[in-house]
C-alpha positions in Angstrom: 24.2 29.4 35.6 21.6 29.3 38.3 22.4 30.4 41.8 22.5 27.9 44.6 19.1 27.7 46.4 19.9 25.5 49.4 18.8 27.0 52.8 19.4 25.7 56.3 16.8 23.2 57.4 15.5 22.6 53.8 13.6 19.4 53.7 11.4 17.4 51.3 11.6 15.4 48.2 13.9 17.8 46.3 16.4 17.9 49.1 16.4 14.1 49.3 17.1 13.9 45.6 20.2 16.1 46.1 21.5 13.8 48.9 21.0 10.6 46.9 22.8 11.7 43.8 22.8 13.7 40.6 20.5 11.5 38.6 17.0 11.7 40.0 14.6 8.8 39.5 11.4 10.0 40.9 9.1 13.0 40.7 10.1 16.0 42.9 8.5 19.0 44.5 9.0 22.7 44.5 7.4 26.0 45.3 6.7 28.8 42.8 8.1 32.2 43.7 7.9 35.1 41.3 9.7 38.5 41.6 6.5 40.5 41.7 4.1 38.1 43.4 2.2 37.8 40.2 1.0 34.3 39.0 3.5 32.3 36.9 2.4 31.3 33.4 2.2 27.6 32.6 3.3 27.1 28.9 2.3 24.3 26.5 6.0 23.6 25.8 9.3 24.7 27.3 9.4 28.1 25.6 8.5 31.7 26.6 6.6 32.0 23.2 4.5 28.9 23.7 0.8 29.2 24.4 -0.4 29.5 28.0 -2.3 26.6 29.5 -2.9 28.4 32.8 -1.2 30.1 35.7 0.1 29.1 39.1 -0.1 31.5 42.0 3.0 32.8 43.8 3.8 30.6 46.8 2.1 27.5 45.4 3.7 24.1 46.0 3.9 22.0 42.8 4.8 18.5 41.8 7.4 18.2 39.1 7.2 14.8 37.3 10.0 15.6 34.8 12.3 18.4 33.5 13.6 19.4 30.1 15.7 22.0 28.4 14.1 25.0 26.7 14.3 28.8 26.5 16.8 30.4 28.9 15.0 32.5 31.5 16.2 34.8 34.2 14.0 34.8 37.3 13.8 34.7 41.1 16.4 32.0 41.3 18.9 33.1 38.7 19.2 32.2 35.0 18.3 28.7 33.7 17.3 26.8 30.6 15.6 24.1 32.7 11.8 23.8 32.5 9.7 21.9 34.9 6.7 19.8 33.7 3.8 20.3 36.2 1.3 17.5 35.6 -1.5 19.1 37.6 -1.4 22.1 35.2 -0.6 20.1 32.1 2.3 22.2 31.0 5.8 23.7 31.7 7.1 26.4 34.0 10.6 27.9 34.1 12.7 26.4 36.8 14.1 29.9 37.4 11.0 30.7 39.4 10.8 27.4 41.3 12.4 26.7 44.7 13.5 23.0 44.8 16.3 23.1 47.2 18.9 22.5 44.5 20.5 24.5 41.6 20.6 21.2 39.6 17.9 19.0 38.2 15.7 17.2 40.7 13.4 15.1 38.4 13.7 12.8 35.4 14.2 14.1 31.9 10.9 14.5 30.0 10.9 11.8 27.4 14.5 11.0 28.3 16.5 8.0 29.5 14.4 7.7 32.7 11.6 6.1 30.7 11.3 2.8 28.9 13.1 3.1 25.5 11.2 2.8 22.2 11.6 -0.7 20.7 10.3 -2.5 17.6 11.0 -5.9 19.1 8.2 -8.3 18.3 6.4 -5.7 16.2 7.7 -6.7 12.8 8.0 -3.0 11.8 10.1 -2.4 8.7 11.6 0.7 10.2 13.4 1.1 13.6 12.3 3.8 16.1 15.2 6.0 15.0 14.3 5.6 11.3 10.7 6.4 12.0 11.6 9.6 13.9 13.9 10.6 11.0 11.1 9.9 8.5 8.6 11.9 10.6 10.9 14.9 10.8 11.4 14.8 7.0 7.6 15.1 6.5 7.1 18.3 8.5 5.1 20.9 6.5 2.8 23.9 7.3 0.6 23.9 4.2 -2.5 21.8 3.5 -2.1 18.3 2.3 -5.2 16.1 2.0 -3.2 12.9 2.7 -2.5 14.3 6.3 -6.0 15.7 7.0 -7.5 13.4 9.7 -5.1 10.5 9.0 -3.0 10.5 12.2 -2.9 6.7 12.7 -2.0 6.1 9.1 0.8 8.7 9.3 2.3 6.9 12.2 2.2 3.6 10.3 3.8 5.2 7.3 6.7 6.5 9.5 7.3 2.9 10.5 7.2 1.6 6.9 3.6 0.5 6.6 1.0 1.9 4.2 -1.7 1.7 6.8 -2.1 0.8 10.5 -4.7 -1.9 10.1 -6.9 -0.2 12.7 -10.1 1.8 11.8 -9.2 4.8 14.2 -6.5 5.9 16.6 -8.7 5.0 19.6 -9.4 1.5 18.2 -5.7 1.1 17.6 -5.0 1.9 21.3 -7.6 -0.8 22.4 -6.0 -3.4 20.1 -2.4 -3.0 21.3 -1.4 -5.7 23.7 -1.0 -4.5 27.3 2.7 -5.4 27.4 3.4 -2.7 24.7 1.3 0.0 26.5 2.2 2.6 29.2 -1.1 4.1 30.3 -1.0 7.7 31.5 2.8 7.9 31.2 3.8 11.3 29.7 7.5 10.4 29.5 7.4 9.2 25.9 10.7 8.1 24.3 11.5 9.2 20.8 9.6 6.8 18.4 6.9 6.0 21.0 3.3 6.7 20.0 1.1 8.9 22.2 -2.7 8.2 22.1 -5.7 10.3 23.1 -9.5 9.8 23.4 -12.2 12.3 22.5 -15.2 9.9 22.6 -14.8 9.2 18.9 -11.8 8.5 16.6 -9.3 9.9 19.1 -5.8 10.9 18.1 -2.2 9.6 18.0 1.2 11.2 17.3 4.9 10.2 17.3 7.4 11.4 19.9 10.6 13.0 18.7 12.0 13.1 22.3 12.3 15.8 24.9 8.5 16.0 25.5 8.0 17.0 21.8 5.9 15.3 19.2 5.0 15.5 15.5 1.2 15.7 14.8 -1.0 16.3 11.9 -3.8 19.0 11.9 -2.9 20.7 15.3 -1.6 23.8 13.6 -4.0 23.7 10.6 -5.8 21.0 8.7 -3.5 18.9 6.6 -0.3 20.2 8.2 2.3 18.2 10.1 4.1 20.1 12.8 5.7 19.9 16.3 3.5 20.0 19.4 3.1 18.7 22.9 0.7 16.5 24.9 -0.4 19.6 26.8 -1.3 21.5 23.5 -3.4 18.6 22.2 -5.3 18.4 25.5 -5.9 22.2 25.6 -6.6 22.9 22.0 -8.7 19.8 21.2 -10.0 18.9 24.6 -8.6 15.4 24.2 -8.0 13.0 27.1 -4.5 11.6 27.2 -4.4 7.8 27.4 -0.7 7.0 27.4 1.9 5.9 25.0 2.7 2.6 23.3 5.5 0.9 21.4 5.0 1.0 17.6 2.7 -2.1 17.4 0.4 -2.1 14.4 -2.6 -4.3 13.7 -1.6 -4.6 10.1 1.2 -7.1 11.1 -0.9 -9.1 13.5 
């Protein structure tokens, strides 16, 4: 369990969150402190083995837009399995190295109940959000399959019970989705929600399985279907994150 980190005169967003209650609703702030003064590595997912997406210097103030559970780490402020998503760096840092004024969570869950839930209402999708997530998980593989190579939008449609999405590319799909179904720039994607990216061409899309994790084709090898994060797609492919949408497909409209 993490040690208590409150100090006399502590002020700021994190302290306010503690006073208001145990379930935070807004982004919070903190300050990175490492044992040695070395920079803290920002990871692509909440794991010590995840790829680095950068570093944050000791003593740097950070904004935390959400928190999630991951690998247990012992650091400056005790032992914790909480990881903080730092939007400015596009990744996660262990909360064991972040002073927030509390030994509890101070920001919403990443992809958790603090965000709009996934819903198929008005979409006509054959499968529910939960059924789509279950189907996506059953399709995970690490060897080449030509039916997955470059077919991100079709894969999402298949998870929801369609044979195709009805859109020519992932980016075109994003532009066709009615505004009421879209959440631009929101990284808190509920399980079943579809994340979209732009690269000046076809773009990319993938399905959330909750907790800031997604299933995507090709990211870990052509024709594969594996777990990833928004940060990894941005770093590895240089894609621009557009936001997430409810599972609306042109094929039914």
